[in-house]
C-alpha positions as a Markdown table, in Angstrom:
| # | Residue | x | y | z |
|---|---|---|---|---|
| 1 | Met | 4.2 | 14.7 | -101.1 |
| 2 | Ala | 4.4 | 17.5 | -98.8 |
| 3 | Thr | 1.2 | 16.0 | -97.1 |
| 4 | Ile | 3.1 | 12.4 | -96.8 |
| 5 | Gln | 6.5 | 14.4 | -95.3 |
| 6 | Ala | 4.2 | 16.3 | -92.8 |
| 7 | Ser | 2.4 | 13.1 | -91.6 |
| 8 | Phe | 6.0 | 11.4 | -91.4 |
| 9 | Cys | 7.5 | 14.1 | -89.3 |
| 10 | Ser | 4.3 | 14.4 | -87.2 |
| 11 | Ala | 4.7 | 10.8 | -86.6 |
| 12 | Ser | 8.4 | 10.8 | -85.7 |
| 13 | Phe | 7.8 | 13.5 | -83.4 |
| 14 | Ser | 4.9 | 11.8 | -81.3 |
| 15 | Ser | 7.0 | 8.7 | -81.3 |
| 16 | Ala | 10.1 | 10.5 | -79.7 |
| 17 | Ser | 7.8 | 12.2 | -77.3 |
| 18 | Ser | 6.3 | 8.8 | -76.4 |
| 19 | Arg | 9.8 | 7.4 | -75.9 |
| 20 | Lys | 11.0 | 10.1 | -74.2 |
| 21 | Thr | 8.1 | 10.4 | -71.8 |
| 22 | Lys | 8.3 | 7.0 | -71.1 |
| 23 | Ala | 11.9 | 7.0 | -70.4 |
| 24 | Thr | 11.3 | 10.0 | -67.7 |
| 25 | Leu | 8.6 | 7.8 | -66.1 |
| 26 | Tyr | 10.8 | 5.0 | -66.0 |
| 27 | Ser | 13.8 | 7.0 | -64.4 |
| 28 | Gln | 11.3 | 8.4 | -61.9 |
| 29 | Asn | 9.7 | 4.8 | -60.9 |
| 30 | Phe | 13.3 | 3.7 | -60.7 |
| 31 | Glu | 14.7 | 6.4 | -58.5 |
| 32 | Ser | 11.5 | 6.5 | -56.2 |
| 33 | Ser | 11.8 | 2.4 | -55.8 |
| 34 | His | 15.3 | 2.6 | -54.4 |
| 35 | Leu | 16.3 | -0.6 | -55.4 |
| 36 | Ser | 19.2 | -2.2 | -54.1 |
| 37 | Val | 20.1 | -4.4 | -57.2 |
| 38 | Pro | 22.8 | -2.0 | -58.5 |
| 39 | Arg | 24.4 | -1.7 | -54.7 |
| 40 | Leu | 24.7 | -5.6 | -54.8 |
| 41 | Leu | 25.9 | -5.9 | -58.5 |
| 42 | Val | 28.5 | -3.0 | -57.9 |
| 43 | Asn | 29.7 | -5.0 | -54.3 |
| 44 | Glu | 29.9 | -8.1 | -56.3 |
| 45 | Leu | 31.8 | -6.8 | -59.0 |
| 46 | Asn | 34.4 | -5.1 | -56.8 |
| 47 | Gln | 34.9 | -8.3 | -55.0 |
| 48 | Arg | 35.6 | -10.0 | -58.1 |
| 49 | Asn | 37.7 | -7.6 | -59.7 |
| 50 | Gly | 40.3 | -6.3 | -57.2 |
| 51 | Ser | 41.8 | -3.5 | -59.6 |
| 52 | Leu | 38.2 | -2.4 | -60.9 |
| 53 | Asn | 36.7 | 0.1 | -58.9 |
| 54 | Leu | 33.2 | 0.7 | -59.3 |
| 55 | Thr | 30.5 | 3.0 | -57.5 |
| 56 | Ala | 27.1 | 3.2 | -57.6 |
| 57 | Thr | 25.4 | 6.7 | -57.9 |
| 58 | Ser | 23.7 | 8.3 | -55.2 |
| 59 | Ser | 20.4 | 7.9 | -56.6 |
| 60 | Asp | 20.7 | 4.0 | -56.5 |
| 61 | Leu | 22.2 | 3.7 | -53.0 |
| 62 | Asp | 20.3 | 6.4 | -51.5 |
| 63 | Leu | 23.2 | 6.4 | -48.8 |
| 64 | Asn | 25.7 | 8.9 | -47.4 |
| 65 | Pro | 27.8 | 9.2 | -44.4 |
| 66 | Lys | 25.8 | 12.0 | -42.8 |
| 67 | Ser | 22.6 | 9.7 | -43.1 |
| 68 | Asp | 24.6 | 7.0 | -41.5 |
| 69 | Asn | 25.5 | 9.2 | -38.8 |
| 70 | Arg | 22.2 | 10.3 | -38.3 |
| 71 | Lys | 20.5 | 6.9 | -38.0 |
| 72 | Gly | 23.6 | 5.8 | -35.7 |
| 73 | Ser | 22.8 | 8.8 | -33.4 |
| 74 | Asn | 18.7 | 8.1 | -33.5 |
| 75 | Leu | 19.4 | 4.3 | -32.9 |
| 76 | Gly | 21.7 | 5.5 | -29.9 |
| 77 | Asp | 19.1 | 7.6 | -28.4 |
| 78 | Ser | 16.5 | 5.4 | -28.6 |
| 79 | Ile | 18.5 | 2.8 | -27.0 |
| 80 | Ser | 19.3 | 5.2 | -24.2 |
| 81 | Asp | 15.8 | 6.2 | -24.0 |
| 82 | Ser | 14.7 | 2.7 | -23.5 |
| 83 | Asn | 17.2 | 1.8 | -20.8 |
| 84 | Leu | 16.1 | 4.9 | -18.8 |
| 85 | Val | 12.3 | 4.1 | -19.2 |
| 86 | Gln | 13.2 | 0.4 | -18.2 |
| 87 | Glu | 15.1 | 1.7 | -15.0 |
| 88 | Leu | 12.0 | 3.8 | -14.0 |
| 89 | Tyr | 9.9 | 0.7 | -14.3 |
| 90 | Ala | 12.5 | -1.1 | -12.2 |
| 91 | Ile | 12.2 | 1.8 | -9.6 |
| 92 | Met | 8.4 | 1.3 | -9.9 |
| 93 | Glu | 8.4 | -2.4 | -9.1 |
| 94 | Ile | 10.7 | -1.4 | -5.9 |
| 95 | Val | 8.3 | 1.0 | -4.8 |
| 96 | Val | 5.3 | -1.2 | -5.1 |
| 97 | Asp | 7.3 | -3.9 | -3.2 |
| 98 | Arg | 8.3 | -1.1 | -0.5 |
| 99 | Ile | 4.3 | -0.3 | -0.4 |
| 100 | Glu | 3.6 | -3.9 | 0.5 |
| 101 | Met | 6.4 | -4.3 | 3.1 |
| 102 | His | 5.2 | -1.4 | 5.1 |
| 103 | Asn | 1.5 | -2.5 | 4.8 |
| 104 | Asn | 2.5 | -5.9 | 6.4 |
| 105 | Ile | 4.8 | -4.2 | 9.1 |
| 106 | Lys | 2.1 | -1.6 | 9.8 |
| 107 | Ala | -0.4 | -4.5 | 10.5 |
| 108 | Gln | 2.0 | -6.7 | 12.5 |
| 109 | Arg | 2.8 | -3.6 | 14.8 |
| 110 | Asp | -0.9 | -2.6 | 15.1 |
| 111 | Asn | -1.4 | -6.2 | 16.3 |
| 112 | Trp | 1.6 | -6.0 | 18.7 |
| 113 | Asn | -0.3 | -2.7 | 20.4 |
| 114 | Gly | -3.6 | -4.3 | 20.6 |
| 115 | Leu | -2.4 | -7.7 | 22.0 |
| 116 | Leu | 0.3 | -6.3 | 24.4 |
| 117 | Leu | -2.2 | -3.9 | 25.8 |
| 118 | Asn | -4.9 | -6.5 | 26.5 |
| 119 | Ser | -2.1 | -8.8 | 27.8 |
| 120 | Val | -1.0 | -6.1 | 30.3 |
| 121 | Asn | -4.3 | -5.3 | 31.5 |
| 122 | Gly | -5.2 | -9.0 | 32.1 |
| 123 | Met | -2.0 | -9.5 | 34.0 |
| 124 | Thr | -2.7 | -6.5 | 36.0 |
| 125 | Ala | -6.2 | -7.2 | 37.0 |
| 126 | Thr | -5.3 | -10.7 | 37.9 |
| 127 | Ala | -2.3 | -9.4 | 40.1 |
| 128 | Ala | -4.7 | -7.3 | 41.8 |
| 129 | Ile | -7.1 | -9.6 | 42.3 |
| 130 | Met | -4.7 | -12.2 | 44.0 |
| 131 | Ala | -3.5 | -9.3 | 46.3 |
| 132 | Gly | -7.1 | -8.9 | 47.5 |
| 133 | Leu | -7.4 | -12.7 | 48.1 |
| 134 | Ala | -4.2 | -12.8 | 49.8 |
| 135 | Cys | -5.2 | -9.9 | 52.3 |
| 136 | Val | -8.5 | -11.4 | 53.2 |
| 137 | Ser | -7.1 | -15.4 | 53.5 |
| 138 | Gly | -5.6 | -15.2 | 56.8 |
| 139 | Ser | -2.3 | -16.8 | 57.3 |
| 140 | Gly | -0.9 | -20.0 | 55.9 |
| 141 | Pro | 0.6 | -21.4 | 52.7 |
| 142 | Ser | -2.3 | -19.8 | 50.4 |
| 143 | Ile | -1.5 | -16.5 | 51.4 |
| 144 | Leu | 2.5 | -16.7 | 50.5 |
| 145 | Ser | 1.4 | -18.5 | 47.2 |
| 146 | Leu | -1.0 | -15.5 | 46.5 |
| 147 | Lys | 1.6 | -12.9 | 47.5 |
| 148 | Ile | 4.5 | -14.6 | 45.3 |
| 149 | Ser | 1.9 | -15.0 | 42.1 |
| 150 | Ser | 0.7 | -11.3 | 42.6 |
| 151 | Ser | 4.3 | -9.9 | 43.0 |
| 152 | Leu | 5.4 | -12.0 | 39.7 |
| 153 | Leu | 2.7 | -10.9 | 37.6 |
| 154 | Tyr | 3.2 | -7.2 | 38.6 |
| 155 | Met | 6.9 | -7.3 | 37.7 |
| 156 | Ala | 6.1 | -9.1 | 34.4 |
| 157 | Val | 3.7 | -6.1 | 33.8 |
| 158 | Thr | 6.2 | -3.9 | 34.5 |
| 159 | Gly | 9.1 | -5.5 | 32.2 |
| 160 | Ile | 6.3 | -5.6 | 29.4 |
| 161 | Val | 5.3 | -2.0 | 29.6 |
| 162 | Leu | 8.9 | -0.7 | 29.7 |
| 163 | Val | 9.2 | -2.5 | 26.4 |
| 164 | Met | 6.1 | -1.0 | 24.9 |
| 165 | Asn | 7.2 | 2.4 | 26.4 |
| 166 | Lys | 10.6 | 1.9 | 24.4 |
| 167 | Ile | 9.4 | 1.0 | 21.3 |
| 168 | Gln | 5.7 | 2.9 | 21.4 |
| 169 | Pro | 4.0 | 0.1 | 18.9 |
| 170 | Ser | 1.2 | 2.7 | 18.1 |
| 171 | Gln | 3.9 | 5.0 | 16.7 |
| 172 | Leu | 5.5 | 2.6 | 15.4 |
| 173 | Ala | 2.0 | 1.5 | 13.3 |
| 174 | Glu | 1.7 | 5.1 | 12.2 |
| 175 | Glu | 5.3 | 5.4 | 10.8 |
| 176 | Gln | 4.7 | 2.3 | 8.6 |
| 177 | Arg | 1.3 | 3.9 | 7.5 |
| 178 | Asn | 2.7 | 7.4 | 6.5 |
| 179 | Ala | 5.4 | 5.5 | 4.9 |
| 180 | Ser | 3.0 | 3.5 | 2.7 |
| 181 | Arg | 0.9 | 6.5 | 2.0 |
| 182 | Leu | 4.2 | 8.2 | 0.7 |
| 183 | Phe | 5.4 | 5.2 | -1.6 |
| 184 | Lys | 2.1 | 5.2 | -3.1 |
| 185 | Lys | 2.3 | 8.9 | -4.0 |
| 186 | Leu | 5.8 | 8.5 | -5.3 |
| 187 | His | 4.6 | 5.5 | -7.3 |
| 188 | Glu | 1.8 | 7.9 | -9.0 |
| 189 | Glu | 4.8 | 10.4 | -9.7 |
| 190 | Ile | 7.1 | 8.1 | -11.6 |
| 191 | Lys | 3.8 | 6.7 | -13.5 |
| 192 | Thr | 2.8 | 10.3 | -14.2 |
| 193 | Thr | 6.5 | 10.9 | -15.6 |
| 194 | Leu | 6.1 | 7.9 | -17.9 |
| 195 | Ala | 2.8 | 9.1 | -19.1 |
| 196 | Ile | 3.6 | 12.7 | -19.9 |
| 197 | Lys | 7.2 | 13.0 | -20.3 |
| 198 | Asn | 9.2 | 12.0 | -23.7 |
| 199 | Pro | 11.9 | 11.2 | -23.6 |
| 200 | Val | 12.8 | 10.5 | -19.8 |
| 201 | Thr | 15.9 | 11.7 | -18.8 |
| 202 | Ser | 18.5 | 10.5 | -16.2 |
| 203 | Phe | 17.7 | 13.4 | -13.9 |
| 204 | Asp | 14.1 | 11.9 | -13.5 |
| 205 | Val | 15.9 | 8.2 | -12.7 |
| 206 | Lys | 18.2 | 10.0 | -10.3 |
| 207 | Val | 15.4 | 11.9 | -8.5 |
| 208 | Ala | 13.5 | 8.9 | -8.4 |
| 209 | Met | 16.2 | 7.0 | -6.7 |
| 210 | Glu | 16.8 | 9.8 | -4.3 |
| 211 | Lys | 13.0 | 9.8 | -3.1 |
| 212 | Val | 13.0 | 6.1 | -2.6 |
| 213 | Leu | 16.5 | 6.3 | -0.5 |
| 214 | Ala | 14.9 | 9.3 | 1.5 |
| 215 | Leu | 11.8 | 7.6 | 2.3 |
| 216 | Asp | 13.7 | 4.4 | 3.2 |
| 217 | Lys | 15.8 | 6.5 | 5.8 |
| 218 | Ala | 13.1 | 8.4 | 7.2 |
| 219 | Phe | 10.7 | 5.4 | 7.8 |
| 220 | Pro | 13.3 | 2.5 | 8.7 |
| 221 | Leu | 11.7 | -1.1 | 8.9 |
| 222 | Pro | 13.9 | -2.8 | 11.7 |
| 223 | Leu | 13.6 | -1.7 | 15.2 |
| 224 | Leu | 17.1 | -2.2 | 16.4 |
| 225 | Gly | 19.7 | 0.1 | 15.7 |
| 226 | Thr | 17.8 | 2.3 | 13.1 |
| 227 | Met | 14.4 | 2.9 | 15.0 |
| 228 | Ile | 13.4 | 6.2 | 15.4 |
| 229 | Glu | 13.6 | 7.8 | 18.8 |
| 230 | Lys | 10.5 | 8.0 | 20.5 |
| 231 | Phe | 11.4 | 10.5 | 23.2 |
| 232 | Pro | 13.7 | 13.0 | 21.5 |
| 233 | Gln | 15.0 | 16.1 | 23.3 |
| 234 | Val | 14.0 | 18.4 | 20.6 |
| 235 | Val | 10.9 | 17.6 | 18.6 |
| 236 | Glu | 12.1 | 18.2 | 14.7 |
| 237 | Pro | 9.4 | 17.8 | 11.9 |
| 238 | Ala | 9.6 | 14.7 | 9.7 |
| 239 | Val | 11.9 | 14.7 | 6.8 |
| 240 | Trp | 11.1 | 12.3 | 4.1 |
| 241 | Trp | 12.4 | 14.0 | 0.9 |
| 242 | Pro | 16.2 | 14.5 | -0.4 |
| 243 | Glu | 18.2 | 17.1 | 1.7 |
| 244 | Glu | 19.2 | 18.9 | -1.4 |
| 245 | Glu | 16.7 | 18.1 | -4.4 |
| 246 | Pro | 18.7 | 18.9 | -7.7 |
| 247 | Lys | 16.8 | 21.0 | -10.4 |
| 248 | Cys | 16.4 | 20.2 | -14.0 |
| 249 | His | 17.2 | 23.1 | -16.3 |
| 250 | Asp | 15.2 | 22.5 | -19.3 |
| 251 | Gln | 15.8 | 25.5 | -21.9 |
| 252 | Asn | 13.4 | 24.8 | -24.3 |
| 253 | Met | 10.5 | 24.8 | -21.7 |
| 254 | Ser | 11.7 | 27.9 | -20.6 |
| 255 | Asp | 11.7 | 29.4 | -24.0 |
| 256 | Met | 8.2 | 28.6 | -24.6 |
| 257 | Phe | 6.8 | 30.8 | -21.7 |
| 258 | Glu | 7.9 | 34.4 | -21.2 |
| 259 | Arg | 7.4 | 34.7 | -17.6 |
| 260 | Asn | 6.6 | 30.5 | -17.4 |
| 261 | Gly | 3.3 | 31.6 | -15.4 |
| 262 | Trp | 4.9 | 33.7 | -12.8 |
| 263 | Asn | 4.3 | 37.5 | -12.1 |
| 264 | Glu | 5.1 | 40.0 | -9.5 |
| 265 | Asn | 1.3 | 39.7 | -7.7 |
| 266 | Leu | 1.7 | 35.6 | -7.8 |
| 267 | Glu | 5.4 | 35.9 | -5.8 |
| 268 | Glu | 3.9 | 38.2 | -3.3 |
| 269 | Glu | 1.0 | 36.0 | -2.8 |
| 270 | Met | 3.2 | 32.9 | -2.3 |
| 271 | Lys | 5.6 | 35.0 | 0.3 |
| 272 | Glu | 2.5 | 35.8 | 2.3 |
| 273 | Val | 1.3 | 32.2 | 2.2 |
| 274 | Leu | 4.9 | 31.1 | 3.2 |
| 275 | Gly | 4.8 | 33.5 | 6.0 |
| 276 | Val | 1.4 | 32.3 | 7.2 |
| 277 | Met | 2.5 | 28.8 | 7.4 |
| 278 | Lys | 5.7 | 29.6 | 9.2 |
| 279 | Gly | 3.8 | 32.0 | 11.7 |
| 280 | Arg | 0.7 | 29.6 | 12.4 |
| 281 | Asp | 0.7 | 26.4 | 10.9 |
| 282 | Ser | 4.5 | 25.3 | 11.5 |
| 283 | Ala | 4.3 | 26.7 | 14.8 |
| 284 | Glu | 1.0 | 25.3 | 15.7 |
| 285 | Tyr | 2.1 | 21.6 | 15.0 |
| 286 | Ala | 5.5 | 22.2 | 16.7 |
| 287 | Arg | 3.8 | 23.0 | 20.1 |
| 288 | Leu | 1.0 | 20.5 | 19.6 |
| 289 | Ser | 3.9 | 17.9 | 19.2 |
| 290 | Asn | 5.9 | 19.2 | 21.9 |
| 291 | Met | 2.7 | 19.0 | 24.3 |
| 292 | Val | 1.7 | 15.4 | 23.3 |
| 293 | Leu | 5.5 | 14.2 | 23.8 |
| 294 | Lys | 5.3 | 15.6 | 27.4 |
| 295 | Val | 2.3 | 13.8 | 28.1 |
| 296 | Asn | 3.6 | 10.6 | 26.8 |
| 297 | Lys | 6.7 | 10.9 | 28.7 |
| 298 | Phe | 4.6 | 11.4 | 31.9 |
| 299 | Leu | 2.6 | 8.2 | 31.1 |
| 300 | Ala | 5.6 | 6.3 | 30.0 |
| 301 | Phe | 7.2 | 7.1 | 33.5 |
| 302 | Cys | 4.1 | 6.7 | 35.6 |
| 303 | Gly | 3.0 | 3.4 | 34.1 |
| 304 | Pro | 6.1 | 1.2 | 35.2 |
| 305 | Leu | 6.2 | 3.3 | 38.4 |
| 306 | Leu | 2.7 | 2.2 | 39.5 |
| 307 | Thr | 3.0 | -1.5 | 38.4 |
| 308 | Gly | 6.5 | -1.6 | 40.1 |
| 309 | Ser | 5.0 | -0.3 | 43.4 |
| 310 | Ala | 2.1 | -2.5 | 43.1 |
| 311 | Ala | 4.7 | -5.5 | 43.1 |
| 312 | Ile | 6.5 | -4.2 | 46.0 |
| 313 | Gly | 3.2 | -3.7 | 48.0 |
| 314 | Ser | 1.9 | -7.4 | 47.1 |
| 315 | Cys | 5.2 | -8.7 | 49.0 |
| 316 | Leu | 4.3 | -6.7 | 51.9 |
| 317 | Ile | 1.0 | -8.1 | 52.5 |
| 318 | Gly | 0.8 | -10.1 | 55.8 |
| 319 | Leu | 4.0 | -8.7 | 57.3 |
| 320 | Pro | 3.7 | -7.3 | 60.8 |
| 321 | Gly | 3.8 | -3.6 | 61.0 |
| 322 | Phe | 2.0 | -3.0 | 57.5 |
| 323 | Gly | -1.2 | -4.4 | 58.4 |
| 324 | Ser | -3.7 | -3.9 | 55.3 |
| 325 | Trp | -1.4 | -1.2 | 53.8 |
| 326 | Gly | 0.6 | -3.7 | 51.7 |
| 327 | Ala | -2.8 | -5.0 | 50.2 |
| 328 | Ala | -4.1 | -1.5 | 49.7 |
| 329 | Phe | -0.6 | -0.7 | 47.7 |
| 330 | Gly | -1.2 | -3.9 | 45.5 |
| 331 | Val | -4.6 | -3.5 | 44.6 |
| 332 | Val | -4.9 | 0.3 | 44.3 |
| 333 | Leu | -1.7 | 0.9 | 42.6 |
| 334 | Gly | -2.2 | -2.0 | 40.2 |
| 335 | Ala | -5.6 | -0.2 | 39.2 |
| 336 | Leu | -3.8 | 3.2 | 38.4 |
| 337 | Gly | -1.4 | 1.5 | 36.5 |
| 338 | Thr | -3.7 | -0.4 | 34.4 |
| 339 | Val | -5.6 | 3.1 | 33.9 |
| 340 | Val | -2.4 | 4.7 | 32.9 |
| 341 | Asn | -1.5 | 2.1 | 30.4 |
| 342 | Ser | -4.7 | 2.0 | 28.7 |
| 343 | Leu | -4.7 | 5.8 | 28.3 |
| 344 | Glu | -1.0 | 5.8 | 26.7 |
| 345 | His | -1.4 | 2.6 | 24.8 |
| 346 | Gly | -5.1 | 2.3 | 24.1 |
| 347 | Gly | -5.3 | 6.1 | 23.5 |
| 348 | Gln | -2.3 | 5.7 | 20.9 |
| 349 | Val | -0.7 | 8.6 | 22.4 |
| 350 | Gly | 2.6 | 7.5 | 20.5 |
| 351 | Met | 0.5 | 7.9 | 17.4 |
| 352 | Val | -0.9 | 11.1 | 17.8 |
| 353 | Phe | 2.5 | 12.5 | 18.5 |
| 354 | Glu | 3.7 | 11.0 | 15.3 |
| 355 | Met | 0.9 | 12.2 | 13.4 |
| 356 | Tyr | 1.6 | 15.6 | 14.6 |
| 357 | Arg | 5.2 | 15.5 | 13.7 |
| 358 | Ser | 4.3 | 14.3 | 10.2 |
| 359 | Ser | 1.8 | 17.2 | 9.5 |
| 360 | Ala | 5.1 | 19.4 | 11.0 |
| 361 | Gly | 7.0 | 18.0 | 8.3 |
| 362 | Phe | 4.4 | 18.2 | 5.6 |
| 363 | Phe | 4.4 | 22.2 | 6.1 |
| 364 | Lys | 8.3 | 22.1 | 6.2 |
| 365 | Leu | 8.1 | 20.5 | 2.8 |
| 366 | Met | 5.8 | 22.9 | 1.4 |
| 367 | Glu | 8.0 | 25.9 | 2.9 |
| 368 | Glu | 10.9 | 24.6 | 1.3 |
| 369 | Thr | 9.3 | 24.0 | -2.0 |
| 370 | Ile | 7.9 | 27.6 | -2.1 |
| 371 | Glu | 11.2 | 29.1 | -1.0 |
| 372 | Ser | 13.3 | 27.3 | -3.7 |
| 373 | Asn | 11.0 | 28.4 | -6.4 |
| 374 | Leu | 11.0 | 32.2 | -5.4 |
| 375 | Lys | 15.1 | 32.2 | -4.5 |
| 376 | Glu | 15.5 | 30.7 | -8.3 |
| 377 | Arg | 16.2 | 34.0 | -10.2 |
| 378 | Glu | 15.3 | 32.3 | -13.9 |
| 379 | Val | 11.8 | 32.3 | -14.0 |
| 380 | Gly | 12.2 | 29.7 | -16.9 |
| 381 | Asp | 13.8 | 27.5 | -14.4 |
| 382 | Arg | 11.0 | 27.3 | -11.7 |
| 383 | Glu | 7.7 | 25.1 | -11.7 |
| 384 | Asn | 5.1 | 26.7 | -13.7 |
| 385 | Gly | 3.6 | 29.4 | -11.8 |
| 386 | Glu | 0.0 | 28.6 | -12.6 |
| 387 | Leu | 0.4 | 25.1 | -11.8 |
| 388 | Phe | 2.4 | 25.6 | -8.8 |
| 389 | Glu | -0.4 | 27.9 | -7.5 |
| 390 | Val | -3.0 | 25.2 | -7.9 |
| 391 | Lys | -0.9 | 22.6 | -6.0 |
| 392 | Val | -0.2 | 24.9 | -3.0 |
| 393 | Ala | -4.2 | 25.4 | -3.2 |
| 394 | Leu | -5.3 | 22.0 | -3.0 |
| 395 | Gln | -2.4 | 20.9 | -0.9 |
| 396 | Leu | -3.8 | 23.6 | 1.8 |
| 397 | Gly | -7.5 | 22.7 | 1.2 |
| 398 | Arg | -8.2 | 25.9 | -0.5 |
| 399 | Ser | -9.8 | 27.1 | -3.9 |
| 400 | Leu | -7.6 | 29.5 | -5.8 |
| 401 | Ser | -9.8 | 32.3 | -4.6 |
| 402 | Glu | -9.7 | 31.6 | -1.1 |
| 403 | Leu | -5.8 | 31.3 | -1.1 |
| 404 | Arg | -5.6 | 34.8 | -2.7 |
| 405 | Asp | -8.1 | 36.2 | 0.1 |
| 406 | Leu | -5.4 | 34.3 | 2.5 |
| 407 | Ala | -2.5 | 36.2 | 0.9 |
| 408 | Arg | -4.4 | 39.6 | 0.8 |
| 409 | Ala | -5.5 | 39.2 | 4.6 |
| 410 | Ser | -2.0 | 38.4 | 5.6 |
| 411 | Ser | -0.6 | 41.4 | 3.9 |
| 412 | Leu | -3.0 | 43.9 | 5.4 |
| 413 | Ser | -2.5 | 42.2 | 9.0 |
| 414 | Ser | 1.1 | 42.9 | 8.4 |
| 415 | Lys | 0.8 | 46.5 | 7.2 |
| 416 | Phe | -1.6 | 47.3 | 10.3 |
| 417 | Gln | 0.7 | 45.2 | 12.6 |
| 418 | Gln | -2.2 | 43.0 | 13.5 |
| 419 | Ala | -1.8 | 39.2 | 14.7 |
| 420 | Lys | -2.5 | 36.6 | 11.9 |
| 421 | Glu | -5.4 | 34.3 | 13.7 |
| 422 | Glu | -5.9 | 32.2 | 10.6 |
| 423 | Cys | -4.2 | 29.0 | 9.7 |
| 424 | Ala | -2.8 | 28.3 | 6.0 |
| 425 | Ser | -4.2 | 24.9 | 6.0 |
| 426 | Lys | -7.9 | 23.9 | 5.9 |
| 427 | Leu | -7.3 | 20.3 | 6.2 |
| 428 | Phe | -5.8 | 19.7 | 9.6 |
C-alpha cells in the first residue's frame, strides 16, 4: 500500500512539473513572439463598450511613450539626414554642370585666340603687300585702290587688336581652365564627404554651397560687366575660396585625440614653412606677375600703335613731299605690328600672367589655411595634425622628411640671419 501511494505521489509530482514546465515555455514563447492579437482585442472591446476600459499588459503591447518618442526622433533624424544627403547630391550635379560649361567656354575662347590671331596676321600681311605694290605701281587709279585697301585693312586690324588686347582670349581660356580644375576638385571633395562622413550635417552643405558661389565669383562666365580686369593697377593673387570659411566644432572628434595629432614641433614646423612661403614663394610669384603684366601692357600698347601708324603711312603713298617714305611706313610698321601681335597673343602672355596670378593665389590659400589652424587655440577644433602635415607636404611637392628639413633649414637661417634661398614649393 505504501508502495502504491509513493508511486501515485511521484506520478502526480511529475505531472505537475510537466504542466508547470509547459506553462513556462508557453509564457516565454508568447512574450517573445510579441503578438498583436491582445491589443486588437482590447481596442475592439474598448470601441464596443464605451464605459468599459480595458488595457493590455506591457508584455502584450511592447510599447510605451518613451519608445514612441525614440522611434519618432530616429525617424526625424533619418529624414533630416536623407534630405542633407540629397542636397549634397544636388550640389554635385550643379558642380558637374559647371565643369562642362567651363570646359566648353575654355575651348571656345581658346579658338578665339587662334582664329583672331591668324586673321589679324593674314590681314596685316595683305595690307603690307598692297602698300608695297602701290609704291611700285606708279600713278593712276590702281595706286588709289591699293592705298585705300591697305589703309582699310590696317584700320580693321587695329580695331580687332584693340578688342583682343581688351579681353585677352588666352587669359580667358586659362581662367576657364583653372575654374574647371577647381570645380573637379570640389566635386571630389563632396564625394569624399558623402563616402566617409556619417551623418552628413548642414555645415557640410553650407560649406559646399559657399565654395560653389566663391568659384562662380572668381571665374565669371560672361564677358561684359563681370569680366576680370586684364590690366589691373595692383596685382592681387587669385581668390577662389570663401572669404571667411566657418569651422565645425566637433566635440566628439576632439575627445578622441588628446592632442589631435599636434605637438610643439609640428607647430614650429608649420610656422617656419609659412614664413618660407610668404618670404619666397608668394613674393616670387607676385614679382613674376607684375613683370609679365608690364610686358603685356607694353605689347598691348605697341600693337595697335604700329598698325595704326601703318594705316597712316599707306595713305601717304604717292603724295608729293613724302616720296617712298609712306610705303616704308606702311610696309615696315605693318611687319612690326605682326611681330608684336604674334608675340602677345601667339605667345599667350595673358595666359602666363593668369597662371602666375593663380599660383600666387594657391600660396595665399595655403598660408591662410596654416594660419587659421595655428590661431585656433583649441587643438580639437583644428584639422588633424598628422593629416594636415601630409597635405601640406604633398601640395608643396615634398615628402615629410623634405618638409621637416625645409623647416629646420629655415629656422637655422633665421637664427644666423642668413637669406632664405630655397622656395617651399617644388612643383612650380
